[in-house]
N, C-alpha and C positions, 0 to 999 in steps of 0.2 A: 727523612732526616736520619742520620746515623746517631747512635747513642752518645757519642763523644761530641756531636754538634749540638745536642740538647743540653747536656750538663756542661756549663762553661767553667765554673770554679766553685770551690767551697767558700762559705762565709765563716771567717774565723774572728770571733769577737767574744767578749765576756758573756754576753747573753746566750750565744750559741753553745759555749762551753758548758753552761748549766744544763742544757738539754741532752748532752751526750750520755750521761748515766741512764736516762729514760729512753734511750735509742731514738732521739729526735735530732735530725741533722738538717743543716740549711745549706742550700746551693743557689748560686746565680745561674739561671737557665735562659735558654733562647726565648725571645719575646713572643714568638708564635707557637711555642710548645704548649700543649694542654696537659692536664693532670694525668691522663692515661699515658701519654708519651713520656712524661717525667718518670712515672712509676716503672714503666718497662725499661727505660734507660738505666735507672738506678739498680734495678734487679739484674740486668745483664752485665753492667760494669762491675758491681761489687759482689755479685752472687749472694744476695740477701732476699728476704721476703718483706715486701712493703705493705703496710697496713693502711696508711692514710697519707694523702698529699694535700697540702694547703698551698695556694699560690697568692702572691701579692704583687701588683704592678706599682712601680714607683715612677712618678714624673720627675723630670730633671728640675733642679732648683735654680732659681735666678741668681746669678753671681755677677759682681762688678769688681773691677780693679782699675781705678783711675777712670779713663774714658772708655775703656773696653768693657763690654758687657755681653753676657750670653747665658746659656743654660748648661748645667752639668748633664751628663748622659742619663737617659732613662734606662731602667732595667727591670727585670722580673725576678722575684725571689721565690723559691719553693722550700717549704718546710716539710721534710719527709719523716714520718714516724714508722718505725719498723714493727713487725709483729713480735709478740712476746717470745715465741719459740725460735725466732731468727737470731743468727749470730750478729754481732756488731760489725761496724766497718773498721778495719784495722788501722787505717790512716787516722781516724778520729780517736780511736781508743788509745793510741800512743800519745796523743795530745792531752787527754783528760787526766792522765796520771793515775789510772786505776791499777 
């Protein structure tokens, strides 16, 4: 898999904004990607040094609207913590307002 196939999009929420000063960033990643692949993809795309990667699998939630029913999409989320001597990711640094 290519690095851009592994990292799908960033997660931008209030909780993830709180982690930006600590160099903790959150991404939606490919479901079959493991922690090593996520680490290598973040390092190659953003030119940073990754210290730790935590992953979480989310099941789709059951939703109903009238007679229609189904599940929302399942996804995998990766929380990436950079090393202390690494620079931050410019995209997120512009959002945090530092």
